[in-house]
C-alpha positions as a printed NumPy array, in Angstrom:
array([[-21.372, -18.369,  16.583],
       [-20.87 , -20.25 ,  20.184],
       [-22.692, -17.837,  21.73 ],
       [-26.546, -16.28 ,  21.314],
       [-26.476, -13.781,  18.324],
       [-28.645, -12.615,  15.467],
       [-25.328, -12.004,  13.14 ],
       [-26.493, -11.929,   9.574],
       [-25.46 , -15.118,   7.115],
       [-25.68 , -13.032,   3.979],
       [-27.367, -13.493,   1.146],
       [-24.329, -13.897,  -1.311],
       [-22.637, -16.887,   0.105],
       [-20.831, -17.64 ,   3.486],
       [-19.066, -20.378,   3.534],
       [-17.662, -22.234,   6.383],
       [-14.261, -22.125,   7.198],
       [-14.244, -25.304,   8.824],
       [-13.921, -28.201,   6.637],
       [-13.743, -27.848,   2.239],
       [-16.052, -24.489,   0.921],
       [-19.494, -25.231,   1.493],
       [-23.226, -22.991,   2.541],
       [-23.083, -22.889,   6.36 ],
       [-25.728, -24.081,   8.168],
       [-27.748, -21.084,   9.144],
       [-27.572, -20.438,   5.338],
       [-31.546, -21.462,   5.083],
       [-31.992, -18.908,   8.228],
       [-32.281, -16.025,   4.903],
       [-35.01 , -18.169,   3.354],
       [-38.872, -16.358,   4.658],
       [-40.644, -19.782,   3.976],
       [-38.382, -22.614,   4.254],
       [-38.051, -24.865,   1.737],
       [-37.955, -28.42 ,   1.806],
       [-34.825, -28.755,  -0.508],
       [-32.967, -26.036,  -2.737],
       [-30.138, -25.94 ,  -5.799],
       [-27.578, -23.092,  -5.52 ],
       [-26.019, -22.439,  -8.559],
       [-22.968, -19.463,  -8.523],
       [-21.873, -18.896, -11.707],
       [-18.936, -15.728, -12.231],
       [-18.667, -14.461, -15.419],
       [-16.452, -11.643, -16.677],
       [-16.516,  -9.992, -19.254],
       [-14.448,  -8.881, -22.413],
       [-15.221,  -6.74 , -25.584],
       [-18.708,  -6.739, -24.539],
       [-19.429, -10.184, -24.18 ],
       [-19.414, -12.465, -21.015],
       [-17.63 , -16.037, -20.904],
       [-18.085, -18.656, -17.632],
       [-15.542, -17.603, -15.147],
       [-16.846, -20.528, -12.258],
       [-19.951, -22.584, -12.019],
       [-20.384, -24.322,  -8.109],
       [-23.308, -25.882,  -8.032],
       [-25.025, -26.708,  -4.253],
       [-27.556, -29.344,  -3.225],
       [-28.86 , -29.445,  -0.432],
       [-32.   , -30.723,   1.955],
       [-33.921, -29.735,   4.83 ],
       [-35.095, -31.556,   7.514],
       [-37.234, -30.111,  10.743],
       [-35.979, -26.682,   9.567],
       [-32.172, -27.544,  10.168],
       [-29.182, -28.249,   7.047],
       [-29.574, -32.307,   6.572],
       [-26.95 , -32.442,   3.972],
       [-25.336, -30.664,   0.792],
       [-23.963, -31.632,  -1.781],
       [-21.448, -29.452,  -3.55 ],
       [-20.087, -29.635,  -7.612],
       [-17.221, -27.05 ,  -9.848],
       [-19.211, -27.589, -12.736],
       [-16.237, -25.661, -14.666],
       [-13.024, -26.591, -13.102],
       [-13.662, -29.749, -11.262],
       [-11.525, -28.344,  -8.674],
       [-11.093, -31.629,  -5.817],
       [-12.073, -29.037,  -3.357],
       [-15.807, -28.795,  -4.674],
       [-16.937, -32.168,  -5.517],
       [-17.861, -33.132,  -1.229],
       [-20.914, -33.906,   0.36 ],
       [-21.25 , -33.038,   3.975],
       [-24.072, -34.368,   6.581],
       [-25.345, -32.834,   9.367],
       [-25.922, -34.51 ,  12.761],
       [-28.212, -32.317,  14.968],
       [-28.948, -32.98 ,  19.073],
       [-32.573, -32.682,  18.654],
       [-35.129, -31.008,  15.607],
       [-36.145, -28.138,  18.49 ],
       [-33.075, -26.878,  19.764],
       [-31.346, -27.703,  16.53 ],
       [-27.79 , -27.936,  18.236],
       [-24.839, -29.45 ,  15.519],
       [-22.731, -32.455,  17.27 ],
       [-21.467, -33.742,  14.121],
       [-20.069, -32.531,  10.554],
       [-18.881, -35.131,   8.679],
       [-17.829, -34.278,   4.568],
       [-17.219, -36.953,   2.277],
       [-16.099, -37.265,  -0.893],
       [-18.988, -38.132,  -3.875],
       [-18.088, -42.134,  -3.756],
       [-19.351, -41.884,   0.093],
       [-15.627, -42.493,   1.279],
       [-15.112, -40.582,   4.968],
       [-12.706, -37.522,   5.053],
       [-12.752, -35.657,   7.687],
       [-15.317, -34.576,  10.607],
       [-15.742, -32.462,  13.231],
       [-17.821, -33.221,  16.556],
       [-19.257, -29.907,  18.77 ],
       [-19.292, -30.379,  22.912],
       [-22.235, -28.16 ,  24.213],
       [-22.68 , -26.724,  28.096],
       [-24.844, -28.425,  30.225],
       [-27.613, -26.056,  29.424],
       [-27.049, -26.925,  25.171],
       [-26.622, -23.283,  25.131],
       [-22.827, -22.378,  24.708],
       [-20.635, -24.566,  22.65 ],
       [-17.157, -25.924,  24.81 ],
       [-14.792, -28.001,  22.147],
       [-14.703, -29.209,  18.483],
       [-12.552, -32.189,  17.327],
       [-11.573, -31.911,  13.656],
       [-10.64 , -35.277,  12.442],
       [ -9.599, -37.474,  10.24 ],
       [-11.088, -40.387,   8.983],
       [ -9.139, -43.117,  10.968],
       [-10.328, -41.045,  13.84 ],
       [ -6.7  , -39.191,  13.882],
       [ -7.5  , -35.772,  15.261],
       [ -6.291, -33.341,  13.935],
       [ -7.221, -30.401,  15.882],
       [ -9.548, -29.286,  19.108],
       [-10.879, -25.707,  19.521],
       [-11.588, -24.742,  23.192],
       [-13.952, -22.289,  24.104],
       [-14.467, -20.287,  27.758],
       [-17.244, -18.29 ,  28.477],
       [-17.53 , -14.928,  31.502],
       [-17.881, -11.47 ,  31.915],
       [-15.863,  -9.632,  29.99 ],
       [-14.487,  -6.543,  32.435],
       [-10.382,  -6.737,  30.396],
       [-11.002,  -2.503,  29.651],
       [ -8.275,  -2.922,  26.975],
       [-10.212,  -5.702,  25.432],
       [-13.791,  -3.35 ,  25.327],
       [-12.125,  -0.249,  23.695],
       [-13.246,   1.035,  20.459],
       [-16.21 ,  -1.629,  21.401],
       [-19.446,   0.672,  18.905],
       [-23.243,  -1.383,  20.585],
       [-21.7  ,   0.482,  23.959],
       [-23.256,   3.408,  22.749],
       [-26.114,   2.131,  22.044],
       [-29.302,   3.47 ,  24.446],
       [-31.588,   0.475,  23.637],
       [-27.98 ,  -2.337,  25.601],
       [-27.582,   0.066,  28.082],
       [-28.528,  -2.696,  30.698],
       [-26.722,  -5.516,  29.128],
       [-23.165,  -6.52 ,  29.668],
       [-19.95 ,  -7.626,  28.025],
       [-19.373, -11.692,  27.232],
       [-15.87 , -12.574,  26.066],
       [-15.815, -15.717,  24.488],
       [-12.097, -17.501,  24.351],
       [-10.664, -19.378,  21.926],
       [ -7.801, -21.381,  22.126],
       [ -6.602, -23.923,  18.995],
       [ -4.526, -26.732,  19.003],
       [ -2.934, -28.109,  16.018],
       [  0.39 , -29.817,  15.367],
       [  3.   , -26.802,  15.736],
       [  0.373, -24.739,  16.068],
       [ -1.546, -22.592,  18.662],
       [ -3.385, -19.453,  18.762],
       [ -6.078, -17.564,  20.795],
       [ -8.802, -15.282,  20.16 ],
       [-11.642, -13.963,  21.668],
       [-15.365, -12.688,  20.616],
       [-17.247, -10.132,  22.587],
       [-20.63 ,  -9.544,  22.767],
       [-22.556,  -7.923,  24.011],
       [-26.43 ,  -7.651,  24.674],
       [-26.302, -11.276,  22.085],
       [-24.484,  -9.488,  19.347],
       [-20.966, -10.122,  17.787],
       [-19.303,  -6.589,  18.946],
       [-15.379,  -7.115,  18.558],
       [-13.398, -10.434,  17.489],
       [ -9.889,  -9.737,  18.81 ],
       [ -6.742, -12.016,  17.446],
       [ -3.295, -12.85 ,  19.077],
       [ -0.33 , -12.45 ,  18.804],
       [  1.941, -15.581,  19.267],
       [ -0.518, -16.816,  22.129],
       [ -0.251, -13.527,  24.227],
       [ -3.064, -12.352,  24.987],
       [ -1.869,  -8.861,  26.094],
       [ -0.259,  -8.214,  22.451],
       [ -3.463,  -7.455,  19.574],
       [ -2.942,  -8.698,  16.255],
       [ -5.573,  -7.116,  14.756],
       [ -9.353,  -6.37 ,  15.692],
       [-12.588,  -6.333,  13.955],
       [-15.806,  -4.07 ,  15.371],
       [-19.4  ,  -4.692,  14.188],
       [-21.536,  -2.191,  13.96 ],
       [-25.653,  -3.014,  13.545],
       [-28.627,  -0.896,  11.859],
       [-31.481,  -0.093,  13.8  ],
       [-33.198,  -3.421,  12.684],
       [-30.313,  -5.301,  13.647],
       [-28.323,  -5.72 ,  10.363],
       [-25.046,  -5.848,  10.038],
       [-24.291,  -2.608,   8.384],
       [-20.641,  -1.867,   9.231],
       [-17.286,  -4.445,  10.597],
       [-13.971,  -3.034,  10.434],
       [-10.625,  -4.562,  11.541],
       [ -7.758,  -2.953,  12.528],
       [ -4.071,  -3.918,  12.498],
       [ -1.622,  -3.638,  14.604],
       [  0.061,  -1.391,  12.491],
       [ -2.958,   1.06 ,  12.978],
       [ -4.543,   0.371,   9.486],
       [ -7.883,   0.052,   9.464],
       [ -9.801,  -2.249,   6.372],
       [-13.522,  -0.565,   6.86 ],
       [-16.759,  -2.82 ,   5.289],
       [-20.123,  -1.776,   4.899],
       [-23.642,  -3.036,   3.969],
       [-27.267,  -1.706,   2.73 ],
       [-30.055,  -3.553,   2.589],
       [-33.785,  -3.325,   0.701],
       [-37.255,  -3.377,   2.467],
       [-36.832,  -7.326,   2.411],
       [-33.345,  -7.627,   4.203],
       [-31.594,  -8.215,   1.201],
       [-28.2  ,  -7.08 ,   0.81 ],
       [-28.411,  -3.92 ,  -2.08 ],
       [-25.262,  -1.909,  -1.81 ],
       [-21.493,  -3.36 ,  -0.16 ],
       [-18.376,  -1.362,  -0.285],
       [-15.229,  -2.965,   0.494],
       [-12.523,  -0.17 ,   0.66 ],
       [-12.779,   1.279,  -2.243],
       [-14.67 ,  -1.438,  -3.931],
       [-18.718,  -1.315,  -4.119],
       [-20.387,  -4.365,  -5.328],
       [-24.369,  -3.918,  -5.553],
       [-27.156,  -6.292,  -5.816],
       [-29.684,  -6.479,  -7.634],
       [-33.248,  -9.412,  -7.015],
       [-35.83 , -11.652,  -8.42 ],
       [-37.866, -13.314,  -5.824],
       [-41.257, -15.673,  -5.994],
       [-44.285, -16.062,  -4.259],
       [-42.712, -15.888,  -0.801],
       [-40.423, -13.278,  -1.138],
       [-37.292, -15.918,  -1.593],
       [-35.664, -14.573,  -4.401],
       [-34.85 , -16.892,  -6.844],
       [-31.75 , -14.943,  -9.265],
       [-29.275, -12.851,  -7.446],
       [-27.293, -10.716,  -9.409],
       [-23.76 ,  -8.956,  -8.606],
       [-21.743,  -6.185, -10.257],
       [-18.763,  -4.577,  -9.015],
       [-18.324,  -0.728,  -9.683],
       [-15.883,  -0.414, -12.   ],
       [-15.07 ,  -4.427, -12.632],
       [-16.15 ,  -6.748, -15.391],
       [-16.425,  -9.863, -12.992],
       [-20.038, -10.221, -13.064],
       [-21.643, -12.947,  -9.975],
       [-25.323, -14.552, -10.952],
       [-26.91 , -16.138,  -7.974],
       [-30.138, -18.71 ,  -8.809],
       [-32.096, -21.025,  -6.514],
       [-34.231, -23.332,  -7.569],
       [-36.54 , -23.704,  -3.992],
       [-38.735, -27.377,  -3.432],
       [-41.858, -26.262,  -0.791]])
């Protein structure tokens, strides 16, 4: 997230879309008491004739320093698929601000594979640029960001937070992003209201006058994400809703017509150590187990 926002880090798993599959660096914010390290096992099982068998098992080993993610190692312990055998390291400007400067990806023999460097503004509040490089330093992708007050009425259509009385004195901030790859370029914009992400817009063929799709976000009274709705250029909508328990963990998620349910077991610090995800009418069950070192 490039602009200040409290949008949720889901307790299931939010994987970074930057390199290979990994836990988002902000995942540790979901802990009630921050640990020194933890191991997360994600086990997917499939039921057949009353018996559950392993379908997938991914393991994450995370080290934390100064309340920031320091290293992360990811294993696929069933399929041994190459993308899941990775180690990631994180470099920040300092422990107080915690602005990420460099994210590096290694194989398990400690060979550098890719890296992402981040450039911040003078106030160290917003990211201005990301550079994605391979092991030789060749730039694979550059993403630039630009913040401005959002006044475009077309972009502000259907922004749900505009109706929130508590934010009546807030203003809209647009964060434009431009991505450059070989033979690929596109633009998008994230719209924030009162510091919360309210709408994400993708443009068609790098043309800001043509909206390919957009997603709107709704929050409950505790500022937890309660609904997100994707609308395509053809008008089709795809909605996801979330419900939480009194500890702030998801207990019910509905994606279109598919419903997911979550149960939890907690340690003495109110951090969950086991969560089970089941889907209504599905034979798939996903179990999340955390071993936490304080």
